[in-house]
VOFILUM-327504 format. One record per atom (N, C-alpha, C): x, y, z; atom name. Coordinates in Angstrom, 3 decimals, always signed. Example, Ala and Ser with C-alpha at 12.3 -4.5 7.8 and 13.67 -1.06 7.14 Angstrom:
BEGIN
{xx = +13.190 yy = -5.690 zz = +7.800 atom = N}
{xx = +12.300 yy = -4.500 zz = +7.800 atom = CA}
{xx = +13.200 yy = -3.300 zz = +7.800 atom = C}
{xx = +12.850 yy = -2.250 zz = +7.080 atom = N}
{xx = +13.670 yy = -1.060 zz = +7.140 atom = CA}
{xx = +12.900 yy = +0.030 zz = +7.870 atom = C}
This chain:
BEGIN
{xx = +147.999 yy = +175.839 zz = +103.784 atom = N}
{xx = +148.237 yy = +174.794 zz = +104.742 atom = CA}
{xx = +147.261 yy = +173.650 zz = +104.481 atom = C}
{xx = +147.765 yy = +172.437 zz = +104.631 atom = N}
{xx = +146.926 yy = +171.241 zz = +104.578 atom = CA}
{xx = +146.715 yy = +170.797 zz = +106.011 atom = C}
{xx = +145.459 yy = +170.668 zz = +106.411 atom = N}
{xx = +145.148 yy = +170.196 zz = +107.752 atom = CA}
{xx = +144.548 yy = +168.803 zz = +107.650 atom = C}
{xx = +145.092 yy = +167.885 zz = +108.432 atom = N}
{xx = +144.646 yy = +166.499 zz = +108.434 atom = CA}
{xx = +144.099 yy = +166.190 zz = +109.812 atom = C}
{xx = +142.904 yy = +165.601 zz = +109.870 atom = N}
{xx = +142.314 yy = +165.255 zz = +111.164 atom = CA}
{xx = +141.769 yy = +163.837 zz = +111.150 atom = C}
{xx = +142.014 yy = +163.136 zz = +112.256 atom = N}
{xx = +141.503 yy = +161.770 zz = +112.411 atom = CA}
{xx = +140.394 yy = +161.712 zz = +113.455 atom = C}
{xx = +140.010 yy = +162.855 zz = +114.000 atom = N}
{xx = +138.939 yy = +162.881 zz = +114.983 atom = CA}
{xx = +139.394 yy = +162.365 zz = +116.335 atom = C}
{xx = +138.481 yy = +161.725 zz = +117.039 atom = N}
{xx = +138.761 yy = +161.294 zz = +118.406 atom = CA}
{xx = +139.273 yy = +159.864 zz = +118.497 atom = C}
{xx = +139.498 yy = +159.224 zz = +117.364 atom = N}
{xx = +139.972 yy = +157.836 zz = +117.392 atom = CA}
{xx = +141.437 yy = +157.778 zz = +116.977 atom = C}
{xx = +141.793 yy = +156.791 zz = +116.209 atom = N}
{xx = +143.132 yy = +156.691 zz = +115.643 atom = CA}
{xx = +142.997 yy = +156.257 zz = +114.189 atom = C}
{xx = +143.950 yy = +156.672 zz = +113.385 atom = N}
{xx = +143.982 yy = +156.295 zz = +111.963 atom = CA}
{xx = +145.431 yy = +156.457 zz = +111.534 atom = C}
{xx = +146.287 yy = +155.556 zz = +112.042 atom = N}
{xx = +147.724 yy = +155.669 zz = +111.821 atom = CA}
{xx = +148.116 yy = +155.641 zz = +110.347 atom = C}
{xx = +147.378 yy = +154.906 zz = +109.527 atom = N}
{xx = +147.713 yy = +154.854 zz = +108.098 atom = CA}
{xx = +147.557 yy = +156.234 zz = +107.458 atom = C}
{xx = +146.516 yy = +156.958 zz = +107.812 atom = N}
{xx = +146.330 yy = +158.317 zz = +107.276 atom = CA}
{xx = +147.405 yy = +159.249 zz = +107.806 atom = C}
{xx = +147.733 yy = +159.145 zz = +109.088 atom = N}
{xx = +148.780 yy = +159.991 zz = +109.674 atom = CA}
{xx = +150.105 yy = +159.744 zz = +108.958 atom = C}
{xx = +150.447 yy = +158.478 zz = +108.732 atom = N}
{xx = +151.703 yy = +158.146 zz = +108.052 atom = CA}
{xx = +151.712 yy = +158.668 zz = +106.621 atom = C}
{xx = +150.596 yy = +158.531 zz = +105.919 atom = N}
{xx = +150.517 yy = +159.021 zz = +104.539 atom = CA}
{xx = +150.644 yy = +160.542 zz = +104.493 atom = C}
{xx = +150.013 yy = +161.225 zz = +105.434 atom = N}
{xx = +150.102 yy = +162.689 zz = +105.482 atom = CA}
{xx = +151.506 yy = +163.140 zz = +105.848 atom = C}
{xx = +152.168 yy = +162.412 zz = +106.731 atom = N}
{xx = +153.544 yy = +162.744 zz = +107.092 atom = CA}
{xx = +154.464 yy = +162.554 zz = +105.893 atom = C}
{xx = +154.245 yy = +161.499 zz = +105.133 atom = N}
{xx = +155.018 yy = +161.265 zz = +103.913 atom = CA}
{xx = +154.789 yy = +162.400 zz = +102.912 atom = C}
{xx = +153.544 yy = +162.830 zz = +102.793 atom = N}
{xx = +153.214 yy = +163.960 zz = +101.927 atom = CA}
{xx = +153.960 yy = +165.211 zz = +102.376 atom = C}
{xx = +153.976 yy = +165.447 zz = +103.692 atom = N}
{xx = +154.643 yy = +166.636 zz = +104.242 atom = CA}
{xx = +156.130 yy = +166.652 zz = +103.920 atom = C}
{xx = +156.737 yy = +165.469 zz = +103.876 atom = N}
{xx = +158.171 yy = +165.387 zz = +103.580 atom = CA}
{xx = +158.495 yy = +165.854 zz = +102.164 atom = C}
{xx = +157.507 yy = +165.787 zz = +101.276 atom = N}
{xx = +157.763 yy = +166.124 zz = +99.880 atom = CA}
{xx = +157.158 yy = +167.424 zz = +99.411 atom = C}
{xx = +156.727 yy = +168.285 zz = +100.331 atom = N}
{xx = +156.113 yy = +169.553 zz = +99.927 atom = CA}
{xx = +156.673 yy = +170.703 zz = +100.746 atom = C}
{xx = +156.630 yy = +171.881 zz = +100.159 atom = N}
{xx = +157.011 yy = +173.092 zz = +100.887 atom = CA}
{xx = +155.822 yy = +173.660 zz = +101.655 atom = C}
{xx = +154.621 yy = +173.153 zz = +101.366 atom = N}
{xx = +153.423 yy = +173.636 zz = +102.038 atom = CA}
{xx = +153.368 yy = +173.090 zz = +103.464 atom = C}
{xx = +152.902 yy = +173.905 zz = +104.363 atom = N}
{xx = +152.751 yy = +173.492 zz = +105.752 atom = CA}
{xx = +151.681 yy = +172.404 zz = +105.861 atom = C}
{xx = +151.970 yy = +171.367 zz = +106.632 atom = N}
{xx = +151.023 yy = +170.288 zz = +106.892 atom = CA}
{xx = +150.909 yy = +170.142 zz = +108.407 atom = C}
{xx = +149.676 yy = +170.194 zz = +108.902 atom = N}
{xx = +149.408 yy = +170.013 zz = +110.329 atom = CA}
{xx = +148.487 yy = +168.804 zz = +110.450 atom = C}
{xx = +148.847 yy = +167.885 zz = +111.354 atom = N}
{xx = +148.106 yy = +166.633 zz = +111.488 atom = CA}
{xx = +147.608 yy = +166.470 zz = +112.919 atom = C}
{xx = +146.308 yy = +166.287 zz = +113.067 atom = N}
{xx = +145.707 yy = +165.967 zz = +114.363 atom = CA}
{xx = +145.639 yy = +164.439 zz = +114.409 atom = C}
{xx = +146.389 yy = +163.818 zz = +115.360 atom = N}
{xx = +146.587 yy = +162.358 zz = +115.335 atom = CA}
{xx = +145.705 yy = +161.590 zz = +116.312 atom = C}
{xx = +144.925 yy = +162.261 zz = +117.140 atom = N}
{xx = +144.040 yy = +161.558 zz = +118.059 atom = CA}
{xx = +144.784 yy = +160.603 zz = +118.964 atom = C}
{xx = +144.264 yy = +159.406 zz = +119.107 atom = N}
{xx = +144.855 yy = +158.387 zz = +119.972 atom = CA}
{xx = +145.856 yy = +157.507 zz = +119.234 atom = C}
{xx = +146.258 yy = +157.900 zz = +118.039 atom = N}
{xx = +147.159 yy = +157.083 zz = +117.240 atom = CA}
{xx = +148.545 yy = +156.936 zz = +117.836 atom = C}
{xx = +149.266 yy = +155.954 zz = +117.331 atom = N}
{xx = +150.629 yy = +155.695 zz = +117.786 atom = CA}
{xx = +151.684 yy = +156.367 zz = +116.922 atom = C}
{xx = +151.347 yy = +156.651 zz = +115.657 atom = N}
{xx = +152.304 yy = +157.267 zz = +114.737 atom = CA}
{xx = +152.431 yy = +158.753 zz = +115.064 atom = C}
{xx = +153.662 yy = +159.190 zz = +115.338 atom = N}
{xx = +153.944 yy = +160.605 zz = +115.577 atom = CA}
{xx = +154.731 yy = +161.136 zz = +114.384 atom = C}
{xx = +154.146 yy = +162.056 zz = +113.635 atom = N}
{xx = +154.777 yy = +162.562 zz = +112.413 atom = CA}
{xx = +156.173 yy = +163.128 zz = +112.649 atom = C}
{xx = +157.033 yy = +162.939 zz = +111.661 atom = N}
{xx = +158.404 yy = +163.435 zz = +111.687 atom = CA}
{xx = +158.608 yy = +164.654 zz = +110.785 atom = C}
{xx = +157.691 yy = +164.856 zz = +109.810 atom = N}
{xx = +157.879 yy = +165.910 zz = +108.812 atom = CA}
{xx = +156.791 yy = +166.974 zz = +108.848 atom = C}
{xx = +155.848 yy = +166.833 zz = +109.761 atom = N}
{xx = +154.728 yy = +167.763 zz = +109.846 atom = CA}
{xx = +154.524 yy = +168.180 zz = +111.293 atom = C}
{xx = +153.905 yy = +169.325 zz = +111.466 atom = N}
{xx = +153.471 yy = +169.714 zz = +112.807 atom = CA}
{xx = +152.326 yy = +168.787 zz = +113.181 atom = C}
{xx = +152.194 yy = +168.490 zz = +114.460 atom = N}
{xx = +151.097 yy = +167.606 zz = +114.857 atom = CA}
{xx = +150.613 yy = +167.905 zz = +116.263 atom = C}
{xx = +149.418 yy = +167.439 zz = +116.531 atom = N}
{xx = +148.801 yy = +167.561 zz = +117.850 atom = CA}
{xx = +147.888 yy = +166.355 zz = +118.020 atom = C}
{xx = +147.627 yy = +166.026 zz = +119.261 atom = N}
{xx = +146.688 yy = +164.929 zz = +119.521 atom = CA}
{xx = +145.256 yy = +165.457 zz = +119.493 atom = C}
{xx = +144.975 yy = +166.433 zz = +120.328 atom = N}
{xx = +143.644 yy = +167.019 zz = +120.438 atom = CA}
{xx = +143.792 yy = +168.507 zz = +120.695 atom = C}
{xx = +142.715 yy = +169.236 zz = +120.487 atom = N}
{xx = +142.688 yy = +170.669 zz = +120.783 atom = CA}
{xx = +141.279 yy = +171.008 zz = +121.269 atom = C}
{xx = +141.155 yy = +172.045 zz = +122.073 atom = N}
{xx = +139.809 yy = +172.444 zz = +122.520 atom = CA}
{xx = +138.893 yy = +172.769 zz = +121.340 atom = C}
{xx = +139.494 yy = +173.263 zz = +120.266 atom = N}
{xx = +138.754 yy = +173.584 zz = +119.045 atom = CA}
{xx = +139.701 yy = +173.425 zz = +117.861 atom = C}
{xx = +139.171 yy = +172.935 zz = +116.755 atom = N}
{xx = +139.969 yy = +172.838 zz = +115.529 atom = CA}
{xx = +139.774 yy = +174.074 zz = +114.647 atom = C}
{xx = +138.974 yy = +175.018 zz = +115.111 atom = N}
{xx = +138.671 yy = +176.233 zz = +114.359 atom = CA}
{xx = +139.921 yy = +176.949 zz = +113.827 atom = C}
{xx = +140.954 yy = +177.169 zz = +114.645 atom = N}
{xx = +142.132 yy = +177.875 zz = +114.120 atom = CA}
{xx = +142.789 yy = +177.136 zz = +112.948 atom = C}
{xx = +142.738 yy = +175.826 zz = +112.964 atom = N}
{xx = +143.332 yy = +175.036 zz = +111.881 atom = CA}
{xx = +142.457 yy = +175.095 zz = +110.635 atom = C}
{xx = +141.145 yy = +175.008 zz = +110.834 atom = N}
{xx = +140.234 yy = +175.118 zz = +109.694 atom = CA}
{xx = +140.388 yy = +176.478 zz = +109.017 atom = C}
{xx = +140.542 yy = +177.533 zz = +109.808 atom = N}
{xx = +140.652 yy = +178.886 zz = +109.250 atom = CA}
{xx = +141.886 yy = +179.044 zz = +108.376 atom = C}
{xx = +142.943 yy = +178.321 zz = +108.678 atom = N}
{xx = +144.192 yy = +178.437 zz = +107.922 atom = CA}
{xx = +144.294 yy = +177.458 zz = +106.766 atom = C}
{xx = +143.431 yy = +176.451 zz = +106.736 atom = N}
{xx = +143.572 yy = +175.350 zz = +105.784 atom = CA}
{xx = +143.098 yy = +175.707 zz = +104.383 atom = C}
{xx = +143.921 yy = +175.372 zz = +103.407 atom = N}
{xx = +143.504 yy = +175.446 zz = +102.006 atom = CA}
{xx = +142.709 yy = +174.195 zz = +101.657 atom = C}
{xx = +143.105 yy = +173.066 zz = +102.259 atom = N}
{xx = +142.438 yy = +171.778 zz = +102.074 atom = CA}
{xx = +142.425 yy = +171.073 zz = +103.427 atom = C}
{xx = +141.307 yy = +170.431 zz = +103.747 atom = N}
{xx = +141.211 yy = +169.604 zz = +104.945 atom = CA}
{xx = +141.090 yy = +168.154 zz = +104.502 atom = C}
{xx = +141.972 yy = +167.319 zz = +105.034 atom = N}
{xx = +141.904 yy = +165.879 zz = +104.807 atom = CA}
{xx = +141.372 yy = +165.284 zz = +106.102 atom = C}
{xx = +140.271 yy = +164.553 zz = +106.013 atom = N}
{xx = +139.641 yy = +164.039 zz = +107.212 atom = CA}
{xx = +139.258 yy = +162.576 zz = +107.082 atom = C}
{xx = +139.237 yy = +161.900 zz = +108.211 atom = N}
{xx = +138.673 yy = +160.559 zz = +108.250 atom = CA}
{xx = +137.195 yy = +160.678 zz = +107.891 atom = C}
{xx = +136.547 yy = +159.561 zz = +107.657 atom = N}
{xx = +135.172 yy = +159.603 zz = +107.169 atom = CA}
{xx = +134.101 yy = +159.648 zz = +108.225 atom = C}
{xx = +134.431 yy = +160.056 zz = +109.434 atom = N}
{xx = +133.408 yy = +160.174 zz = +110.474 atom = CA}
{xx = +132.414 yy = +161.269 zz = +110.134 atom = C}
{xx = +131.142 yy = +160.974 zz = +110.283 atom = N}
{xx = +130.092 yy = +161.903 zz = +109.873 atom = CA}
{xx = +130.192 yy = +163.250 zz = +110.576 atom = C}
{xx = +130.469 yy = +163.247 zz = +111.875 atom = N}
{xx = +130.540 yy = +164.503 zz = +112.618 atom = CA}
{xx = +131.616 yy = +165.426 zz = +112.083 atom = C}
{xx = +132.804 yy = +164.893 zz = +111.887 atom = N}
{xx = +133.912 yy = +165.719 zz = +111.405 atom = CA}
{xx = +133.684 yy = +166.157 zz = +109.966 atom = C}
{xx = +133.247 yy = +165.239 zz = +109.124 atom = N}
{xx = +133.028 yy = +165.577 zz = +107.712 atom = CA}
{xx = +132.000 yy = +166.691 zz = +107.577 atom = C}
{xx = +130.871 yy = +166.563 zz = +108.256 atom = N}
{xx = +129.848 yy = +167.609 zz = +108.113 atom = CA}
{xx = +130.280 yy = +168.918 zz = +108.751 atom = C}
{xx = +131.059 yy = +168.849 zz = +109.839 atom = N}
{xx = +131.583 yy = +170.073 zz = +110.449 atom = CA}
{xx = +132.439 yy = +170.848 zz = +109.444 atom = C}
{xx = +133.288 yy = +170.148 zz = +108.733 atom = N}
{xx = +134.172 yy = +170.798 zz = +107.758 atom = CA}
{xx = +133.377 yy = +171.279 zz = +106.542 atom = C}
{xx = +132.448 yy = +170.456 zz = +106.068 atom = N}
{xx = +131.646 yy = +170.850 zz = +104.902 atom = CA}
{xx = +130.785 yy = +172.077 zz = +105.188 atom = C}
{xx = +130.241 yy = +172.167 zz = +106.388 atom = N}
{xx = +129.420 yy = +173.338 zz = +106.746 atom = CA}
{xx = +130.216 yy = +174.628 zz = +106.680 atom = C}
{xx = +131.516 yy = +174.530 zz = +106.854 atom = N}
{xx = +132.383 yy = +175.708 zz = +106.787 atom = CA}
{xx = +132.737 yy = +176.080 zz = +105.343 atom = C}
{xx = +132.326 yy = +175.246 zz = +104.393 atom = N}
{xx = +132.584 yy = +175.536 zz = +102.987 atom = CA}
{xx = +134.024 yy = +175.282 zz = +102.574 atom = C}
{xx = +134.716 yy = +174.414 zz = +103.298 atom = N}
{xx = +136.118 yy = +174.144 zz = +102.995 atom = CA}
{xx = +136.270 yy = +173.046 zz = +101.951 atom = C}
{xx = +137.433 yy = +173.022 zz = +101.336 atom = N}
{xx = +137.773 yy = +171.969 zz = +100.379 atom = CA}
{xx = +138.152 yy = +170.728 zz = +101.171 atom = C}
{xx = +137.459 yy = +169.620 zz = +100.900 atom = N}
{xx = +137.594 yy = +168.432 zz = +101.726 atom = CA}
{xx = +137.996 yy = +167.217 zz = +100.907 atom = C}
{xx = +138.967 yy = +166.480 zz = +101.467 atom = N}
{xx = +139.291 yy = +165.135 zz = +100.996 atom = CA}
{xx = +138.920 yy = +164.204 zz = +102.135 atom = C}
{xx = +138.004 yy = +163.283 zz = +101.884 atom = N}
{xx = +137.586 yy = +162.316 zz = +102.887 atom = CA}
{xx = +138.283 yy = +160.984 zz = +102.649 atom = C}
{xx = +138.745 yy = +160.379 zz = +103.738 atom = N}
{xx = +139.432 yy = +159.081 zz = +103.664 atom = CA}
{xx = +138.754 yy = +158.154 zz = +104.664 atom = C}
{xx = +138.194 yy = +157.053 zz = +104.173 atom = N}
{xx = +137.543 yy = +156.138 zz = +105.102 atom = CA}
{xx = +138.582 yy = +155.262 zz = +105.788 atom = C}
{xx = +138.352 yy = +155.039 zz = +107.073 atom = N}
{xx = +139.254 yy = +154.237 zz = +107.885 atom = CA}
{xx = +138.843 yy = +152.776 zz = +107.758 atom = C}
{xx = +139.663 yy = +151.941 zz = +107.127 atom = N}
{xx = +139.276 yy = +150.538 zz = +106.923 atom = CA}
{xx = +139.216 yy = +149.740 zz = +108.222 atom = C}
{xx = +139.725 yy = +150.288 zz = +109.309 atom = N}
{xx = +139.678 yy = +149.587 zz = +110.591 atom = CA}
{xx = +138.328 yy = +149.701 zz = +111.281 atom = C}
{xx = +137.437 yy = +150.562 zz = +110.782 atom = N}
{xx = +136.106 yy = +150.653 zz = +111.387 atom = CA}
{xx = +135.336 yy = +149.402 zz = +111.001 atom = C}
{xx = +134.688 yy = +148.788 zz = +111.941 atom = N}
{xx = +134.163 yy = +147.436 zz = +111.783 atom = CA}
{xx = +133.140 yy = +147.255 zz = +110.676 atom = C}
{xx = +132.326 yy = +148.249 zz = +110.383 atom = N}
{xx = +131.251 yy = +148.034 zz = +109.405 atom = CA}
{xx = +131.433 yy = +148.814 zz = +108.102 atom = C}
{xx = +132.553 yy = +149.479 zz = +107.959 atom = N}
{xx = +132.853 yy = +150.244 zz = +106.726 atom = CA}
{xx = +131.802 yy = +151.317 zz = +106.424 atom = C}
{xx = +131.129 yy = +151.827 zz = +107.476 atom = N}
{xx = +130.108 yy = +152.851 zz = +107.262 atom = CA}
{xx = +130.687 yy = +154.133 zz = +106.693 atom = C}
{xx = +131.966 yy = +154.390 zz = +106.928 atom = N}
{xx = +132.571 yy = +155.614 zz = +106.394 atom = CA}
{xx = +132.598 yy = +155.594 zz = +104.865 atom = C}
{xx = +132.731 yy = +154.403 zz = +104.280 atom = N}
{xx = +132.665 yy = +154.298 zz = +102.820 atom = CA}
{xx = +131.325 yy = +154.817 zz = +102.311 atom = C}
{xx = +130.252 yy = +154.413 zz = +102.985 atom = N}
{xx = +128.914 yy = +154.827 zz = +102.562 atom = CA}
{xx = +128.737 yy = +156.337 zz = +102.698 atom = C}
{xx = +129.200 yy = +156.888 zz = +103.797 atom = N}
{xx = +129.099 yy = +158.332 zz = +104.027 atom = CA}
{xx = +129.844 yy = +159.103 zz = +102.943 atom = C}
{xx = +131.099 yy = +158.724 zz = +102.714 atom = N}
{xx = +131.921 yy = +159.449 zz = +101.740 atom = CA}
{xx = +131.426 yy = +159.256 zz = +100.317 atom = C}
{xx = +130.915 yy = +158.076 zz = +100.005 atom = N}
{xx = +130.374 yy = +157.836 zz = +98.664 atom = CA}
{xx = +129.197 yy = +158.763 zz = +98.375 atom = C}
{xx = +128.279 yy = +158.866 zz = +99.324 atom = N}
{xx = +127.102 yy = +159.721 zz = +99.144 atom = CA}
{xx = +127.518 yy = +161.183 zz = +99.006 atom = C}
{xx = +128.434 yy = +161.640 zz = +99.858 atom = N}
{xx = +128.855 yy = +163.044 zz = +99.817 atom = CA}
{xx = +129.670 yy = +163.361 zz = +98.564 atom = C}
{xx = +130.450 yy = +162.404 zz = +98.081 atom = N}
{xx = +131.178 yy = +162.621 zz = +96.833 atom = CA}
{xx = +130.209 yy = +162.674 zz = +95.651 atom = C}
{xx = +129.255 yy = +161.757 zz = +95.623 atom = N}
{xx = +128.272 yy = +161.743 zz = +94.527 atom = CA}
{xx = +127.444 yy = +163.026 zz = +94.498 atom = C}
{xx = +127.237 yy = +163.624 zz = +95.664 atom = N}
{xx = +126.491 yy = +164.884 zz = +95.740 atom = CA}
{xx = +127.355 yy = +166.085 zz = +95.374 atom = C}
{xx = +128.656 yy = +165.866 zz = +95.152 atom = N}
{xx = +129.540 yy = +166.946 zz = +94.726 atom = CA}
{xx = +130.107 yy = +167.793 zz = +95.838 atom = C}
{xx = +130.143 yy = +167.254 zz = +97.076 atom = N}
{xx = +130.594 yy = +168.037 zz = +98.219 atom = CA}
{xx = +132.062 yy = +167.848 zz = +98.569 atom = C}
{xx = +132.671 yy = +166.740 zz = +98.158 atom = N}
{xx = +134.049 yy = +166.459 zz = +98.553 atom = CA}
{xx = +134.687 yy = +165.472 zz = +97.595 atom = C}
{xx = +135.982 yy = +165.241 zz = +97.799 atom = N}
{xx = +136.723 yy = +164.210 zz = +97.072 atom = CA}
{xx = +136.923 yy = +163.047 zz = +98.029 atom = C}
{xx = +136.562 yy = +161.855 zz = +97.593 atom = N}
{xx = +136.756 yy = +160.648 zz = +98.401 atom = CA}
{xx = +138.040 yy = +159.977 zz = +97.948 atom = C}
{xx = +139.013 yy = +159.913 zz = +98.829 atom = N}
{xx = +140.283 yy = +159.236 zz = +98.556 atom = CA}
{xx = +140.149 yy = +157.793 zz = +99.019 atom = C}
{xx = +140.044 yy = +156.875 zz = +98.079 atom = N}
{xx = +139.821 yy = +155.464 zz = +98.388 atom = CA}
{xx = +141.107 yy = +154.704 zz = +98.685 atom = C}
{xx = +142.241 yy = +155.294 zz = +98.308 atom = N}
{xx = +143.530 yy = +154.623 zz = +98.461 atom = CA}
{xx = +144.545 yy = +155.678 zz = +98.900 atom = C}
{xx = +145.177 yy = +155.472 zz = +100.041 atom = N}
{xx = +146.108 yy = +156.473 zz = +100.570 atom = CA}
{xx = +147.294 yy = +156.733 zz = +99.647 atom = C}
{xx = +147.617 yy = +155.804 zz = +98.760 atom = N}
{xx = +148.674 yy = +156.054 zz = +97.776 atom = CA}
{xx = +148.269 yy = +157.186 zz = +96.828 atom = C}
{xx = +146.971 yy = +157.453 zz = +96.742 atom = N}
{xx = +146.442 yy = +158.503 zz = +95.859 atom = CA}
{xx = +146.165 yy = +159.813 zz = +96.597 atom = C}
{xx = +146.622 yy = +159.929 zz = +97.851 atom = N}
{xx = +146.329 yy = +161.134 zz = +98.635 atom = CA}
{xx = +146.817 yy = +162.423 zz = +97.968 atom = C}
{xx = +148.045 yy = +162.492 zz = +97.466 atom = N}
{xx = +148.465 yy = +163.744 zz = +96.807 atom = CA}
{xx = +147.564 yy = +164.123 zz = +95.626 atom = C}
{xx = +147.171 yy = +163.143 zz = +94.827 atom = N}
{xx = +146.287 yy = +163.412 zz = +93.682 atom = CA}
{xx = +144.912 yy = +163.864 zz = +94.152 atom = C}
{xx = +144.409 yy = +163.272 zz = +95.230 atom = N}
{xx = +143.098 yy = +163.656 zz = +95.760 atom = CA}
{xx = +143.133 yy = +165.095 zz = +96.270 atom = C}
{xx = +144.221 yy = +165.478 zz = +96.924 atom = N}
{xx = +144.355 yy = +166.860 zz = +97.407 atom = CA}
{xx = +144.384 yy = +167.821 zz = +96.226 atom = C}
{xx = +145.124 yy = +167.483 zz = +95.194 atom = N}
{xx = +145.170 yy = +168.332 zz = +93.998 atom = CA}
{xx = +143.790 yy = +168.434 zz = +93.356 atom = C}
{xx = +143.081 yy = +167.324 zz = +93.300 atom = N}
{xx = +141.728 yy = +167.329 zz = +92.743 atom = CA}
{xx = +140.818 yy = +168.241 zz = +93.564 atom = C}
{xx = +140.937 yy = +168.182 zz = +94.891 atom = N}
{xx = +140.113 yy = +169.031 zz = +95.758 atom = CA}
{xx = +140.426 yy = +170.508 zz = +95.550 atom = C}
{xx = +141.675 yy = +170.832 zz = +95.285 atom = N}
{xx = +142.052 yy = +172.234 zz = +95.053 atom = CA}
{xx = +141.367 yy = +172.791 zz = +93.804 atom = C}
{xx = +141.142 yy = +171.944 zz = +92.822 atom = N}
{xx = +140.619 yy = +172.389 zz = +91.533 atom = CA}
{xx = +139.117 yy = +172.183 zz = +91.367 atom = C}
{xx = +138.511 yy = +171.437 zz = +92.255 atom = N}
{xx = +137.106 yy = +171.055 zz = +92.099 atom = CA}
{xx = +136.155 yy = +172.238 zz = +92.278 atom = C}
{xx = +135.039 yy = +172.146 zz = +91.613 atom = N}
{xx = +133.935 yy = +173.082 zz = +91.799 atom = CA}
{xx = +132.895 yy = +172.358 zz = +92.661 atom = C}
{xx = +133.025 yy = +172.466 zz = +93.969 atom = N}
{xx = +132.147 yy = +171.747 zz = +94.875 atom = CA}
{xx = +130.774 yy = +172.396 zz = +94.968 atom = C}
{xx = +129.784 yy = +171.575 zz = +95.242 atom = N}
{xx = +128.432 yy = +172.051 zz = +95.522 atom = CA}
{xx = +128.362 yy = +172.303 zz = +97.025 atom = C}
{xx = +127.953 yy = +173.501 zz = +97.440 atom = N}
{xx = +127.882 yy = +173.783 zz = +98.884 atom = CA}
{xx = +126.984 yy = +172.778 zz = +99.609 atom = C}
{xx = +127.442 yy = +172.369 zz = +100.768 atom = N}
{xx = +126.711 yy = +171.392 zz = +101.575 atom = CA}
{xx = +125.596 yy = +172.073 zz = +102.363 atom = C}
{xx = +124.423 yy = +171.520 zz = +102.280 atom = N}
{xx = +123.283 yy = +171.976 zz = +103.072 atom = CA}
{xx = +122.815 yy = +170.789 zz = +103.909 atom = C}
{xx = +122.892 yy = +170.894 zz = +105.233 atom = N}
{xx = +122.444 yy = +169.774 zz = +106.061 atom = CA}
{xx = +120.972 yy = +169.463 zz = +105.794 atom = C}
{xx = +120.633 yy = +168.183 zz = +105.796 atom = N}
{xx = +119.217 yy = +167.830 zz = +105.581 atom = CA}
{xx = +118.368 yy = +168.308 zz = +106.759 atom = C}
{xx = +117.106 yy = +168.548 zz = +106.479 atom = N}
{xx = +116.188 yy = +168.970 zz = +107.538 atom = CA}
{xx = +116.058 yy = +167.852 zz = +108.565 atom = C}
{xx = +115.997 yy = +168.226 zz = +109.805 atom = N}
{xx = +115.857 yy = +167.249 zz = +110.891 atom = CA}
{xx = +114.423 yy = +167.246 zz = +111.403 atom = C}
{xx = +113.892 yy = +166.057 zz = +111.564 atom = N}
{xx = +112.540 yy = +165.899 zz = +112.087 atom = CA}
{xx = +112.537 yy = +165.061 zz = +113.358 atom = C}
{xx = +113.678 yy = +164.912 zz = +113.972 atom = N}
{xx = +113.790 yy = +164.062 zz = +115.146 atom = CA}
{xx = +112.899 yy = +164.552 zz = +116.284 atom = C}
{xx = +112.745 yy = +165.849 zz = +116.393 atom = N}
{xx = +111.893 yy = +166.380 zz = +117.462 atom = CA}
{xx = +110.449 yy = +165.907 zz = +117.305 atom = C}
{xx = +109.996 yy = +165.769 zz = +116.058 atom = N}
{xx = +108.638 yy = +165.287 zz = +115.812 atom = CA}
{xx = +108.523 yy = +163.799 zz = +116.152 atom = C}
{xx = +109.548 yy = +163.039 zz = +115.849 atom = N}
{xx = +109.555 yy = +161.609 zz = +116.168 atom = CA}
{xx = +109.526 yy = +161.413 zz = +117.682 atom = C}
{xx = +110.331 yy = +162.186 zz = +118.382 atom = N}
{xx = +110.364 yy = +162.081 zz = +119.848 atom = CA}
{xx = +109.008 yy = +162.494 zz = +120.432 atom = C}
{xx = +108.431 yy = +163.559 zz = +119.917 atom = N}
{xx = +107.135 yy = +164.013 zz = +120.400 atom = CA}
{xx = +106.073 yy = +162.926 zz = +120.206 atom = C}
{xx = +106.034 yy = +162.315 zz = +119.026 atom = N}
{xx = +105.077 yy = +161.231 zz = +118.761 atom = CA}
{xx = +105.307 yy = +160.058 zz = +119.711 atom = C}
{xx = +106.570 yy = +159.709 zz = +119.910 atom = N}
{xx = +106.897 yy = +158.608 zz = +120.798 atom = CA}
{xx = +106.404 yy = +158.883 zz = +122.208 atom = C}
{xx = +106.670 yy = +160.077 zz = +122.706 atom = N}
{xx = +106.249 yy = +160.421 zz = +124.054 atom = CA}
{xx = +104.734 yy = +160.468 zz = +124.200 atom = C}
{xx = +104.055 yy = +160.964 zz = +123.160 atom = N}
{xx = +102.583 yy = +160.997 zz = +123.203 atom = CA}
{xx = +102.010 yy = +159.575 zz = +123.199 atom = C}
{xx = +102.609 yy = +158.700 zz = +122.387 atom = N}
{xx = +102.143 yy = +157.309 zz = +122.329 atom = CA}
{xx = +102.421 yy = +156.580 zz = +123.626 atom = C}
{xx = +103.460 yy = +156.979 zz = +124.287 atom = N}
{xx = +103.855 yy = +156.357 zz = +125.562 atom = CA}
{xx = +102.863 yy = +156.700 zz = +126.669 atom = C}
{xx = +102.307 yy = +157.899 zz = +126.589 atom = N}
{xx = +101.407 yy = +158.390 zz = +127.654 atom = CA}
{xx = +100.053 yy = +157.720 zz = +127.666 atom = C}
């Protein structure tokens, strides 16, 4: 199964591309469409779910928007990931996120939705490097801030 997620926003171009993909494959495609307006005609779909865990467990490949929360959630599970940046995000930060993660060998970055089928095939064959979240030191920063404040 191919699972496509747009997170809590909308990304109608990705939903439409995934629906088009679903029309041409025998493989099951499930699309989480968020607040989008496009409702798939060739794939199963949902807006939101209490948890995406059941979909992740069944997915051979996860296609996701480039939001950091969703991307790292999927990578931590060790799944095959195709990341697609949403050009409607005002500062194009998703490009930076996906570029860094692709260069580190964690996922395939699909830069053009016309290339989505090829990106999925590439993800199926890739030898990904397991993702390890960077160490967090925010607690130390907060502690220093609070001590300086006192």
